[in-house]
N, CA, C and O atoms as CSV, one atom per row, in Angstrom:
chain,resi,resn,atom,element,x,y,z
A,1,MET,N,N,-178.505,39.299,-153.200
A,1,MET,CA,C,-177.201,39.197,-152.550
A,1,MET,C,C,-176.036,39.307,-153.546
A,1,MET,O,O,-176.005,39.025,-154.743
A,2,LYS,N,N,-175.155,39.758,-152.789
A,2,LYS,CA,C,-174.120,40.176,-153.581
A,2,LYS,C,C,-172.853,39.113,-153.320
A,2,LYS,O,O,-172.445,38.775,-152.208
A,3,GLN,N,N,-172.387,38.715,-154.472
A,3,GLN,CA,C,-171.366,37.582,-154.380
A,3,GLN,C,C,-169.892,38.283,-154.039
A,3,GLN,O,O,-169.580,39.384,-154.490
A,4,PRO,N,N,-169.157,37.600,-153.302
A,4,PRO,CA,C,-167.816,38.430,-153.033
A,4,PRO,C,C,-167.062,38.312,-154.279
A,4,PRO,O,O,-167.146,37.405,-155.107
A,5,ALA,N,N,-166.301,39.367,-154.303
A,5,ALA,CA,C,-165.504,39.629,-155.528
A,5,ALA,C,C,-164.428,38.438,-155.522
A,5,ALA,O,O,-163.918,37.951,-154.513
A,6,ARG,N,N,-164.189,38.072,-156.837
A,6,ARG,CA,C,-163.227,36.802,-156.969
A,6,ARG,C,C,-161.935,37.513,-157.257
A,6,ARG,O,O,-161.916,38.399,-158.111
A,7,ASN,N,N,-160.767,37.149,-156.538
A,7,ASN,CA,C,-159.463,37.533,-156.869
A,7,ASN,C,C,-158.942,36.421,-157.937
A,7,ASN,O,O,-159.407,35.284,-158.023
A,8,LYS,N,N,-158.029,36.885,-158.632
A,8,LYS,CA,C,-157.226,35.882,-159.272
A,8,LYS,C,C,-156.095,35.352,-158.670
A,8,LYS,O,O,-155.267,34.641,-159.241
A,9,VAL,N,N,-156.061,35.787,-157.241
A,9,VAL,CA,C,-154.898,35.217,-156.437
A,9,VAL,C,C,-155.266,33.950,-155.819
A,9,VAL,O,O,-156.333,33.859,-155.212
A,10,LEU,N,N,-154.444,32.938,-155.928
A,10,LEU,CA,C,-154.824,31.712,-155.412
A,10,LEU,C,C,-153.666,31.594,-154.119
A,10,LEU,O,O,-152.521,32.046,-154.093
A,11,PRO,N,N,-154.387,30.838,-153.096
A,11,PRO,CA,C,-153.729,30.672,-151.927
A,11,PRO,C,C,-152.404,29.908,-152.140
A,11,PRO,O,O,-152.299,28.986,-152.948
A,12,MET,N,N,-151.403,30.355,-151.360
A,12,MET,CA,C,-149.948,29.551,-151.470
A,12,MET,C,C,-149.987,28.271,-150.808
A,12,MET,O,O,-150.357,28.159,-149.639
A,13,GLN,N,N,-149.596,27.253,-151.561
A,13,GLN,CA,C,-149.426,25.993,-150.944
A,13,GLN,C,C,-148.135,26.053,-150.304
A,13,GLN,O,O,-147.142,26.624,-150.754
A,14,GLN,N,N,-148.233,25.387,-149.161
A,14,GLN,CA,C,-147.058,25.228,-148.172
A,14,GLN,C,C,-146.180,24.097,-148.878
A,14,GLN,O,O,-146.659,23.046,-149.305
A,15,GLU,N,N,-144.928,24.426,-148.939
A,15,GLU,CA,C,-143.897,23.381,-149.252
A,15,GLU,C,C,-143.799,22.473,-148.137
A,15,GLU,O,O,-143.779,22.844,-146.964
A,16,PRO,N,N,-143.730,21.142,-148.568
A,16,PRO,CA,C,-143.452,20.255,-147.653
A,16,PRO,C,C,-141.774,20.437,-147.224
A,16,PRO,O,O,-140.893,20.691,-148.045
A,17,GLU,N,N,-141.561,20.250,-145.781
A,17,GLU,CA,C,-140.312,20.510,-145.136
A,17,GLU,C,C,-139.429,19.265,-145.962
A,17,GLU,O,O,-139.815,18.125,-146.221
A,18,LYS,N,N,-138.422,19.758,-146.199
A,18,LYS,CA,C,-137.194,18.683,-146.715
A,18,LYS,C,C,-136.516,18.113,-145.548
A,18,LYS,O,O,-136.150,18.749,-144.559
A,19,LYS,N,N,-136.358,16.650,-145.785
A,19,LYS,CA,C,-135.549,15.883,-144.714
A,19,LYS,C,C,-134.193,16.207,-144.923
A,19,LYS,O,O,-133.744,16.422,-146.049
A,20,LYS,N,N,-133.477,16.255,-143.827
A,20,LYS,CA,C,-132.104,16.370,-143.825
A,20,LYS,C,C,-131.478,15.430,-144.578
A,20,LYS,O,O,-131.494,14.286,-144.123
A,21,LYS,N,N,-130.856,15.643,-145.755
A,21,LYS,CA,C,-130.065,14.598,-146.269
A,21,LYS,C,C,-128.688,14.665,-145.822
A,21,LYS,O,O,-128.232,15.709,-145.356
A,22,THR,N,N,-127.846,13.368,-145.968
A,22,THR,CA,C,-126.402,13.489,-145.953
A,22,THR,C,C,-125.900,14.412,-146.891
A,22,THR,O,O,-126.355,14.546,-148.026
A,23,SER,N,N,-124.993,15.025,-146.430
A,23,SER,CA,C,-124.418,15.963,-147.315
A,23,SER,C,C,-123.658,15.327,-148.520
A,23,SER,O,O,-123.113,14.258,-148.244
A,24,PRO,N,N,-123.525,15.739,-149.710
A,24,PRO,CA,C,-122.836,14.984,-150.879
A,24,PRO,C,C,-121.422,14.955,-150.451
A,24,PRO,O,O,-120.811,13.915,-150.697
A,25,ARG,N,N,-120.896,15.755,-149.951
A,25,ARG,CA,C,-119.442,15.862,-149.474
A,25,ARG,C,C,-119.255,14.596,-148.725
A,25,ARG,O,O,-118.278,13.889,-148.973
A,26,ARG,N,N,-120.095,14.274,-147.858
A,26,ARG,CA,C,-119.911,12.920,-146.899
A,26,ARG,C,C,-120.069,11.732,-147.772
A,26,ARG,O,O,-119.192,10.882,-147.618
A,27,LYS,N,N,-120.912,11.496,-148.584
A,27,LYS,CA,C,-120.979,10.471,-149.475
A,27,LYS,C,C,-119.820,10.426,-150.325
A,27,LYS,O,O,-119.384,9.317,-150.635
A,28,TRP,N,N,-119.200,11.574,-150.791
A,28,TRP,CA,C,-118.019,11.398,-151.499
A,28,TRP,C,C,-116.967,10.994,-150.868
A,28,TRP,O,O,-116.110,10.332,-151.453
A,29,ASN,N,N,-116.861,11.335,-149.538
A,29,ASN,CA,C,-115.680,10.790,-148.740
A,29,ASN,C,C,-115.686,9.260,-148.562
A,29,ASN,O,O,-114.654,8.600,-148.682
A,30,ILE,N,N,-117.019,8.659,-148.238
A,30,ILE,CA,C,-117.244,7.411,-148.027
A,30,ILE,C,C,-116.818,6.541,-149.413
A,30,ILE,O,O,-116.209,5.472,-149.432
A,31,ARG,N,N,-117.231,7.180,-150.362
A,31,ARG,CA,C,-117.051,6.460,-151.639
A,31,ARG,C,C,-115.426,6.408,-151.939
A,31,ARG,O,O,-114.842,5.430,-152.406
A,32,ASN,N,N,-114.855,7.596,-151.592
A,32,ASN,CA,C,-113.574,7.491,-151.605
A,32,ASN,C,C,-112.664,6.568,-150.815
A,32,ASN,O,O,-111.638,6.002,-151.191
A,33,LEU,N,N,-113.244,6.543,-149.689
A,33,LEU,CA,C,-112.600,5.366,-148.701
A,33,LEU,C,C,-112.915,4.090,-149.284
A,33,LEU,O,O,-111.989,3.279,-149.287
A,34,PHE,N,N,-113.894,3.768,-149.724
A,34,PHE,CA,C,-114.115,2.412,-150.295
A,34,PHE,C,C,-113.267,2.128,-151.462
A,34,PHE,O,O,-112.695,1.045,-151.590
A,35,LEU,N,N,-113.170,3.156,-152.379
A,35,LEU,CA,C,-112.297,3.043,-153.472
A,35,LEU,C,C,-110.628,2.865,-153.145
A,35,LEU,O,O,-109.814,2.233,-153.818
A,36,PHE,N,N,-110.393,3.625,-151.901
A,36,PHE,CA,C,-109.066,3.513,-151.796
A,36,PHE,C,C,-108.831,2.226,-150.847
A,36,PHE,O,O,-107.674,1.806,-150.816
A,37,ALA,N,N,-109.655,1.653,-150.184
A,37,ALA,CA,C,-109.654,0.241,-149.634
A,37,ALA,C,C,-109.646,-0.566,-150.609
A,37,ALA,O,O,-108.677,-1.320,-150.522
A,38,PHE,N,N,-110.420,-0.799,-151.700
A,38,PHE,CA,C,-110.304,-1.562,-152.725
A,38,PHE,C,C,-108.924,-1.623,-153.612
A,38,PHE,O,O,-108.405,-2.661,-154.023
A,39,LEU,N,N,-108.506,-0.458,-153.790
A,39,LEU,CA,C,-107.317,-0.264,-154.571
A,39,LEU,C,C,-105.956,-0.724,-153.674
A,39,LEU,O,O,-104.959,-1.222,-154.198
A,40,ALA,N,N,-106.080,-0.500,-152.425
A,40,ALA,CA,C,-105.082,-1.019,-151.663
A,40,ALA,C,C,-104.888,-2.635,-151.471
A,40,ALA,O,O,-103.799,-3.205,-151.400
A,41,TRP,N,N,-106.156,-3.239,-151.404
A,41,TRP,CA,C,-106.346,-4.694,-151.427
A,41,TRP,C,C,-106.009,-5.235,-152.742
A,41,TRP,O,O,-105.403,-6.305,-152.800
A,42,ALA,N,N,-106.364,-4.558,-153.885
A,42,ALA,CA,C,-105.767,-5.084,-154.895
A,42,ALA,C,C,-104.218,-5.035,-155.280
A,42,ALA,O,O,-103.674,-5.940,-155.912
A,43,GLY,N,N,-103.572,-3.898,-154.839
A,43,GLY,CA,C,-102.372,-3.823,-154.829
A,43,GLY,C,C,-101.599,-4.780,-153.906
A,43,GLY,O,O,-100.563,-5.324,-154.290
A,44,TYR,N,N,-102.095,-4.966,-152.738
A,44,TYR,CA,C,-101.568,-6.099,-151.874
A,44,TYR,C,C,-101.563,-7.470,-152.660
A,44,TYR,O,O,-100.523,-8.115,-152.793
A,45,VAL,N,N,-102.699,-7.857,-153.142
A,45,VAL,CA,C,-102.849,-9.078,-153.772
A,45,VAL,C,C,-101.913,-9.242,-155.064
A,45,VAL,O,O,-101.531,-10.330,-155.497
A,46,PHE,N,N,-101.641,-8.142,-155.543
A,46,PHE,CA,C,-100.909,-8.206,-156.980
A,46,PHE,C,C,-99.276,-8.405,-156.453
A,46,PHE,O,O,-98.594,-9.355,-156.838
A,47,PHE,N,N,-98.763,-7.337,-155.498
A,47,PHE,CA,C,-97.584,-7.384,-155.242
A,47,PHE,C,C,-97.077,-8.415,-154.217
A,47,PHE,O,O,-95.978,-8.926,-154.427
A,48,PHE,N,N,-97.653,-8.700,-153.327
A,48,PHE,CA,C,-97.339,-9.831,-152.451
A,48,PHE,C,C,-97.794,-11.217,-152.579
A,48,PHE,O,O,-97.141,-12.215,-152.275
A,49,VAL,N,N,-99.061,-11.177,-153.091
A,49,VAL,CA,C,-99.440,-12.470,-153.262
A,49,VAL,C,C,-99.090,-13.262,-154.664
A,49,VAL,O,O,-98.524,-14.355,-154.690
A,50,GLN,N,N,-99.504,-12.561,-155.777
A,50,GLN,CA,C,-99.339,-12.978,-157.050
A,50,GLN,C,C,-97.983,-12.757,-157.562
A,50,GLN,O,O,-97.551,-13.627,-158.318
A,51,ALA,N,N,-97.336,-11.894,-157.329
A,51,ALA,CA,C,-95.776,-11.557,-157.967
A,51,ALA,C,C,-94.882,-12.683,-157.474
A,51,ALA,O,O,-94.136,-13.116,-158.352
A,52,PRO,N,N,-94.768,-13.297,-156.208
A,52,PRO,CA,C,-93.944,-14.245,-155.929
A,52,PRO,C,C,-94.308,-15.666,-156.746
A,52,PRO,O,O,-93.478,-16.464,-157.181
A,53,ASP,N,N,-95.561,-15.756,-156.826
A,53,ASP,CA,C,-96.163,-16.860,-157.805
A,53,ASP,C,C,-95.588,-16.680,-159.265
A,53,ASP,O,O,-95.110,-17.603,-159.924
A,54,ILE,N,N,-95.691,-15.437,-159.662
A,54,ILE,CA,C,-95.325,-15.287,-161.151
A,54,ILE,C,C,-93.820,-15.654,-161.337
A,54,ILE,O,O,-93.401,-16.302,-162.296
A,55,ASP,N,N,-93.009,-15.144,-160.260
A,55,ASP,CA,C,-91.458,-15.384,-160.524
A,55,ASP,C,C,-91.335,-16.913,-160.357
A,55,ASP,O,O,-90.481,-17.470,-161.048
A,56,ARG,N,N,-92.108,-17.676,-159.500
A,56,ARG,CA,C,-91.931,-19.037,-159.295
A,56,ARG,C,C,-92.234,-19.677,-160.563
A,56,ARG,O,O,-91.417,-20.490,-160.994
A,57,LEU,N,N,-93.178,-19.455,-161.154
A,57,LEU,CA,C,-93.572,-20.010,-162.322
A,57,LEU,C,C,-92.950,-19.605,-163.597
A,57,LEU,O,O,-93.153,-20.289,-164.601
A,58,GLN,N,N,-92.249,-18.608,-163.639
A,58,GLN,CA,C,-91.182,-18.444,-164.699
A,58,GLN,C,C,-89.934,-19.326,-164.585
A,58,GLN,O,O,-89.380,-19.910,-165.516
A,59,GLN,N,N,-89.542,-19.326,-163.151
A,59,GLN,CA,C,-88.407,-20.111,-163.081
A,59,GLN,C,C,-88.648,-21.691,-163.395
A,59,GLN,O,O,-87.821,-22.359,-164.016
A,60,ASP,N,N,-89.862,-22.207,-162.900
A,60,ASP,CA,C,-90.375,-23.522,-163.301
A,60,ASP,C,C,-90.398,-23.726,-164.925
A,60,ASP,O,O,-89.993,-24.789,-165.397
A,61,GLN,N,N,-90.848,-22.752,-165.702
A,61,GLN,CA,C,-90.918,-22.716,-167.031
A,61,GLN,C,C,-89.484,-22.669,-167.693
A,61,GLN,O,O,-89.268,-23.379,-168.675
A,62,GLN,N,N,-88.545,-21.887,-167.202
A,62,GLN,CA,C,-87.030,-22.018,-167.630
A,62,GLN,C,C,-86.706,-23.469,-167.284
A,62,GLN,O,O,-86.358,-24.092,-168.287
A,63,GLN,N,N,-86.716,-24.168,-166.197
A,63,GLN,CA,C,-86.453,-25.524,-165.808
A,63,GLN,C,C,-87.050,-26.484,-166.832
A,63,GLN,O,O,-86.392,-27.299,-167.477
A,64,LEU,N,N,-88.292,-26.311,-166.907
A,64,LEU,CA,C,-88.919,-27.364,-167.883
A,64,LEU,C,C,-88.397,-27.110,-169.347
A,64,LEU,O,O,-88.300,-28.098,-170.075
A,65,GLY,N,N,-88.076,-25.957,-169.811
A,65,GLY,CA,C,-87.421,-25.532,-171.174
A,65,GLY,C,C,-86.147,-26.239,-171.220
A,65,GLY,O,O,-85.879,-26.700,-172.330
A,66,THR,N,N,-85.236,-26.456,-170.232
A,66,THR,CA,C,-83.956,-27.116,-170.172
A,66,THR,C,C,-84.335,-28.580,-170.247
A,66,THR,O,O,-83.670,-29.277,-171.013
A,67,GLU,N,N,-85.363,-29.169,-169.520
A,67,GLU,CA,C,-85.645,-30.438,-169.490
A,67,GLU,C,C,-85.965,-30.992,-170.784
A,67,GLU,O,O,-85.552,-32.069,-171.215
A,68,ILE,N,N,-86.937,-29.961,-171.534
A,68,ILE,CA,C,-87.245,-30.416,-172.857
A,68,ILE,C,C,-86.152,-30.501,-173.884
A,68,ILE,O,O,-86.223,-31.248,-174.860
A,69,GLN,N,N,-85.198,-29.756,-173.643
A,69,GLN,CA,C,-84.165,-29.750,-174.651
A,69,GLN,C,C,-83.400,-31.011,-174.523
A,69,GLN,O,O,-83.044,-31.704,-175.476
A,70,GLN,N,N,-83.165,-31.265,-173.228
A,70,GLN,CA,C,-82.477,-32.617,-172.840
A,70,GLN,C,C,-83.296,-33.791,-173.444
A,70,GLN,O,O,-82.742,-34.658,-174.119
A,71,MET,N,N,-84.661,-33.797,-173.179
A,71,MET,CA,C,-85.294,-34.819,-173.720
A,71,MET,C,C,-85.151,-35.001,-175.270
A,71,MET,O,O,-85.011,-36.084,-175.839
A,72,LYS,N,N,-85.204,-33.853,-175.817
A,72,LYS,CA,C,-85.069,-34.025,-177.612
A,72,LYS,C,C,-83.912,-34.513,-177.905
A,72,LYS,O,O,-83.881,-35.271,-178.875
A,73,VAL,N,N,-82.639,-34.234,-177.176
A,73,VAL,CA,C,-81.376,-34.861,-177.479
A,73,VAL,C,C,-81.608,-36.298,-177.366
A,73,VAL,O,O,-81.341,-37.043,-178.309
A,74,THR,N,N,-82.148,-36.784,-176.131
A,74,THR,CA,C,-82.315,-38.087,-175.640
A,74,THR,C,C,-82.896,-38.838,-176.820
A,74,THR,O,O,-82.334,-39.793,-177.357
A,75,ASN,N,N,-84.109,-38.313,-177.197
A,75,ASN,CA,C,-84.855,-38.809,-178.232
A,75,ASN,C,C,-84.444,-39.098,-179.459
A,75,ASN,O,O,-84.825,-40.065,-180.119
A,76,GLN,N,N,-83.539,-38.144,-179.844
A,76,GLN,CA,C,-82.533,-38.234,-181.119
A,76,GLN,C,C,-81.736,-39.537,-181.030
A,76,GLN,O,O,-81.661,-40.430,-181.873
A,77,ASP,N,N,-81.129,-39.450,-179.768
A,77,ASP,CA,C,-80.252,-40.581,-179.626
A,77,ASP,C,C,-80.866,-42.096,-179.630
A,77,ASP,O,O,-80.259,-43.075,-180.065
A,78,LEU,N,N,-81.989,-42.111,-179.149
A,78,LEU,CA,C,-82.716,-43.313,-179.096
A,78,LEU,C,C,-83.398,-43.595,-180.492
A,78,LEU,O,O,-83.555,-44.769,-180.828
A,79,LYS,N,N,-83.771,-42.665,-181.244
A,79,LYS,CA,C,-84.172,-43.004,-182.721
A,79,LYS,C,C,-82.722,-43.410,-183.541
A,79,LYS,O,O,-82.813,-44.273,-184.414
A,80,ALA,N,N,-81.692,-42.934,-183.328
A,80,ALA,CA,C,-80.440,-43.329,-183.879
A,80,ALA,C,C,-80.149,-44.801,-183.457
A,80,ALA,O,O,-79.739,-45.568,-184.328
A,81,LYS,N,N,-80.343,-45.278,-182.110
A,81,LYS,CA,C,-80.270,-46.402,-181.711
A,81,LYS,C,C,-81.246,-47.455,-182.320
A,81,LYS,O,O,-80.913,-48.617,-182.551
A,82,ILE,N,N,-82.315,-47.008,-182.526
A,82,ILE,CA,C,-83.503,-47.943,-183.537
A,82,ILE,C,C,-83.049,-48.300,-184.595
A,82,ILE,O,O,-83.128,-49.455,-185.016
A,83,GLU,N,N,-82.490,-47.328,-185.196
A,83,GLU,CA,C,-81.942,-47.476,-186.689
A,83,GLU,C,C,-80.982,-48.397,-186.760
A,83,GLU,O,O,-80.888,-49.174,-187.711
A,84,GLN,N,N,-80.040,-48.384,-185.571
A,84,GLN,CA,C,-78.805,-49.156,-185.604
A,84,GLN,C,C,-79.424,-50.636,-185.566
A,84,GLN,O,O,-79.190,-51.488,-186.422
A,85,LEU,N,N,-80.261,-50.819,-184.431
A,85,LEU,CA,C,-80.819,-52.288,-184.265
A,85,LEU,C,C,-81.777,-52.833,-185.391
A,85,LEU,O,O,-82.248,-53.969,-185.351
A,86,ASN,N,N,-82.000,-52.014,-186.300
A,86,ASN,CA,C,-82.675,-52.396,-187.582
A,86,ASN,C,C,-81.675,-52.946,-188.646
A,86,ASN,O,O,-82.040,-53.590,-189.629
A,87,ASP,N,N,-80.422,-52.644,-188.366
A,87,ASP,CA,C,-79.559,-53.008,-189.447
A,87,ASP,C,C,-78.840,-54.567,-189.053
A,87,ASP,O,O,-78.134,-54.759,-188.064
A,88,PRO,N,N,-79.151,-55.443,-189.921
A,88,PRO,CA,C,-78.608,-56.837,-189.681
A,88,PRO,C,C,-77.138,-57.165,-189.218
A,88,PRO,O,O,-76.863,-58.069,-188.430
A,89,ASP,N,N,-76.275,-56.357,-189.780
A,89,ASP,CA,C,-74.730,-56.391,-189.645
A,89,ASP,C,C,-74.498,-55.981,-188.320
A,89,ASP,O,O,-73.671,-56.587,-187.639
A,90,TYR,N,N,-75.253,-54.839,-187.783
A,90,TYR,CA,C,-74.951,-54.253,-186.424
A,90,TYR,C,C,-75.580,-55.279,-185.380
A,90,TYR,O,O,-75.044,-55.299,-184.272
A,91,ILE,N,N,-76.527,-56.030,-185.580
A,91,ILE,CA,C,-77.285,-57.062,-184.829
A,91,ILE,C,C,-76.170,-58.157,-184.809
A,91,ILE,O,O,-75.961,-58.756,-183.754
A,92,ALA,N,N,-75.447,-58.444,-185.931
A,92,ALA,CA,C,-74.705,-59.707,-185.733
A,92,ALA,C,C,-73.305,-59.363,-185.033
A,92,ALA,O,O,-72.721,-60.243,-184.401
A,93,GLU,N,N,-72.795,-58.125,-185.148
A,93,GLU,CA,C,-71.807,-57.732,-184.460
A,93,GLU,C,C,-72.035,-57.603,-182.983
A,93,GLU,O,O,-71.195,-58.087,-182.225
A,94,LEU,N,N,-73.085,-57.001,-182.508
A,94,LEU,CA,C,-73.673,-57.046,-181.214
A,94,LEU,C,C,-73.787,-58.533,-180.491
A,94,LEU,O,O,-73.441,-58.811,-179.343
A,95,ALA,N,N,-74.296,-59.298,-181.360
A,95,ALA,CA,C,-74.364,-60.707,-180.886
A,95,ALA,C,C,-73.090,-61.420,-180.634
A,95,ALA,O,O,-72.989,-62.297,-179.776
A,96,ARG,N,N,-72.057,-61.006,-181.445
A,96,ARG,CA,C,-70.699,-61.638,-181.328
A,96,ARG,C,C,-70.074,-61.113,-180.007
A,96,ARG,O,O,-69.589,-61.894,-179.188
A,97,LYS,N,N,-70.098,-59.665,-179.807
A,97,LYS,CA,C,-69.504,-59.080,-178.584
A,97,LYS,C,C,-70.162,-59.487,-177.487
A,97,LYS,O,O,-69.465,-60.051,-176.643
A,98,LYS,N,N,-71.391,-59.354,-177.241
A,98,LYS,CA,C,-72.090,-59.443,-175.998
A,98,LYS,C,C,-72.388,-60.795,-175.670
A,98,LYS,O,O,-72.215,-61.125,-174.497
A,99,TYR,N,N,-72.835,-61.708,-176.549
A,99,TYR,CA,C,-73.367,-63.116,-176.170
A,99,TYR,C,C,-72.555,-64.119,-176.896
A,99,TYR,O,O,-72.976,-65.253,-177.127
A,100,LEU,N,N,-71.273,-63.651,-177.290
A,100,LEU,CA,C,-70.040,-64.839,-177.723
A,100,LEU,C,C,-70.731,-65.738,-178.775
A,100,LEU,O,O,-70.410,-66.926,-178.823
A,101,MET,N,N,-71.553,-65.298,-179.522
A,101,MET,CA,C,-72.002,-66.190,-180.711
A,101,MET,C,C,-71.132,-66.011,-181.833
A,101,MET,O,O,-70.497,-64.972,-182.012
A,102,VAL,N,N,-71.082,-67.232,-182.764
A,102,VAL,CA,C,-70.021,-67.212,-183.824
A,102,VAL,C,C,-70.939,-67.662,-185.045
A,102,VAL,O,O,-72.034,-68.211,-184.926
A,103,LYS,N,N,-70.391,-67.378,-186.076
A,103,LYS,CA,C,-71.136,-67.630,-187.432
A,103,LYS,C,C,-70.556,-69.298,-187.696
A,103,LYS,O,O,-69.588,-69.783,-187.110
A,104,ASP,N,N,-71.267,-69.885,-188.547
A,104,ASP,CA,C,-70.917,-71.214,-189.023
A,104,ASP,C,C,-69.261,-71.177,-189.472
A,104,ASP,O,O,-68.818,-70.264,-190.169
A,105,GLY,N,N,-68.494,-72.200,-189.016
A,105,GLY,CA,C,-67.367,-72.199,-189.336
A,105,GLY,C,C,-66.159,-71.329,-188.622
A,105,GLY,O,O,-64.980,-71.564,-188.886
A,106,GLU,N,N,-66.478,-70.519,-187.890
A,106,GLU,CA,C,-65.678,-69.597,-187.056
A,106,GLU,C,C,-65.390,-70.498,-185.600
A,106,GLU,O,O,-66.133,-71.336,-185.089
A,107,THR,N,N,-64.170,-70.060,-185.170
A,107,THR,CA,C,-63.693,-70.783,-183.841
A,107,THR,C,C,-63.760,-69.527,-182.830
A,107,THR,O,O,-63.397,-68.411,-183.204
A,108,LEU,N,N,-64.219,-69.757,-181.593
A,108,LEU,CA,C,-64.229,-68.923,-180.700
A,108,LEU,C,C,-63.041,-69.159,-179.576
A,108,LEU,O,O,-62.814,-70.149,-178.882
A,109,PHE,N,N,-62.405,-67.955,-179.649
A,109,PHE,CA,C,-61.417,-68.004,-178.331
A,109,PHE,C,C,-61.664,-66.932,-177.361
A,109,PHE,O,O,-61.835,-65.734,-177.586
A,110,VAL,N,N,-61.654,-67.643,-176.102
A,110,VAL,CA,C,-62.041,-66.801,-174.803
A,110,VAL,C,C,-60.917,-66.630,-174.030
A,110,VAL,O,O,-60.251,-67.614,-173.706
A,111,GLN,N,N,-60.600,-65.466,-173.672
A,111,GLN,CA,C,-59.355,-65.350,-172.665
A,111,GLN,C,C,-60.021,-65.280,-171.237
A,111,GLN,O,O,-61.003,-64.596,-170.948
A,112,PRO,N,N,-59.306,-66.118,-170.389
A,112,PRO,CA,C,-59.905,-65.976,-168.981
A,112,PRO,C,C,-59.772,-64.727,-168.238
A,112,PRO,O,O,-58.747,-64.060,-168.376
A,113,LYS,N,N,-60.714,-64.344,-167.459
A,113,LYS,CA,C,-60.529,-63.050,-166.866
A,113,LYS,C,C,-59.597,-63.269,-165.496
A,113,LYS,O,O,-59.641,-64.259,-164.764
A,114,GLN,N,N,-58.779,-62.147,-165.341
A,114,GLN,CA,C,-57.763,-62.284,-164.359
A,114,GLN,C,C,-58.261,-61.582,-163.024
A,114,GLN,O,O,-57.541,-61.573,-162.026
């Protein structure tokens, strides 16, 4: 029996059919749409939501800065008053004027109020 001649040719394999994919152009457009929507939302939040808050906070900061300066002046005045109240001569003068007190041997003259 004769054997059939062998060919070095192999049978072609059939390629599987490719499924239709969405085109890369369509994906790119959807990506662009989402990117644009996100940027629009971020712009809205920054310019219409946060910008007025930033302006208001800056005004509050300026107002608080002036209040701090006023409090520093008041604090200095109160410290000077404390130093005066620690002085015995000032306390004696204050007692004479406000509470009509006298030292030993002094006479007090009071004028009637009209």
